[in-house]
C-alpha positions in Angstrom: 95.9 103.0 86.7 95.5 99.3 86.0 99.0 97.9 86.5 100.0 98.4 82.8 103.5 98.0 81.6 104.5 100.9 79.3 107.0 99.7 76.8 109.5 102.5 76.0 112.0 103.2 73.4 115.2 101.9 75.0 117.4 104.8 75.9 119.0 106.9 78.6 116.5 109.4 80.1 116.7 112.1 82.7 113.0 112.0 83.8 109.6 110.4 83.4 106.8 112.9 83.3 103.2 111.8 84.2 100.0 113.8 84.0 97.5 112.3 86.4 94.8 112.8 89.0 93.2 110.9 91.8 89.4 110.7 91.9 87.5 111.2 95.1 88.6 113.7 97.7 91.8 112.0 99.0 95.3 111.6 97.4 96.2 108.1 96.2 99.6 106.5 96.2 101.0 105.2 92.9 104.0 103.0 92.5 106.0 103.1 89.2 108.4 100.3 88.6 111.3 101.2 86.2 113.0 98.4 84.3 116.5 98.9 83.0 118.3 97.0 80.2 120.7 95.4 82.7 117.6 93.6 84.2 117.5 95.7 87.4 114.3 97.4 88.5 113.6 100.4 90.7 110.4 101.4 92.4 109.4 105.1 92.6 106.4 106.2 94.6 104.3 109.3 94.0 101.3 110.6 95.9 98.7 111.6 93.3 96.6 114.4 94.6 92.8 114.6 94.4 91.5 116.3 91.3 89.4 118.6 93.5 92.2 119.7 95.8 93.0 123.4 95.3 96.4 124.1 93.9 99.2 125.3 96.0 102.1 127.4 94.8 104.6 124.6 94.6 102.5 122.2 92.6 102.8 121.7 88.9 99.5 121.6 87.0 99.3 119.9 83.6 95.7 121.1 83.0 93.1 123.1 85.0 89.4 122.9 84.1 86.9 125.7 84.7 84.2 123.4 86.1 83.2 119.9 87.1 80.6 118.3 85.0 78.2 115.9 86.8 75.0 114.1 85.8 73.1 116.8 87.6 74.9 119.6 85.8 78.0 121.7 86.1 79.5 122.7 89.5 81.9 125.5 90.2 84.7 123.2 91.4 87.9 123.4 89.3 89.4 120.0 88.7 93.1 119.7 88.2 95.3 117.3 86.3 98.7 117.5 87.9 102.2 117.1 86.5 104.6 114.7 88.3 108.2 114.1 87.6 110.1 111.0 88.4 113.9 111.2 88.2 115.6 108.4 86.3 119.1 106.9 86.3 120.4 108.6 83.2 123.5 106.4 83.1 121.5 103.3 82.4 119.2 102.3 79.5 115.5 102.3 80.5 113.3 99.7 78.7 109.9 99.9 80.4 107.9 101.5 83.2 105.0 99.7 85.0 102.3 101.6 86.8 100.8 100.0 89.9 97.2 99.0 90.1 95.3 101.9 91.7 91.7 102.4 90.7 91.5 106.0 92.0 94.4 107.1 89.8 93.7 108.3 86.2 96.8 108.8 84.0 96.4 111.1 81.0 99.9 111.3 79.6 103.4 109.8 80.1 106.5 111.3 78.4 110.2 110.9 78.7 112.9 113.6 79.0 116.4 113.1 77.6 
């Protein structure tokens, strides 16, 4: 995540869904700043898990891969892209979301839920 602002179609949304992973073997914090039409902002923090951490029962997985590809060949590790949900204030019009700068975090998809 490089601190990008994600312009969104102005509207009232229930949740922001993010498919992401953290490289390395440790989780990485990510701040998402939500901007509403009234000019107010709200910061939400998520802890993005390492792509190599095994899944637990309560974690949502967006995509699981059968192996990790390296310059030396494939390894039996099973990388995971996890699904995170950020609750939004559905009574206000959301206009943008900005992801904080965090080199370890790789974001694959962002979607909105009405």
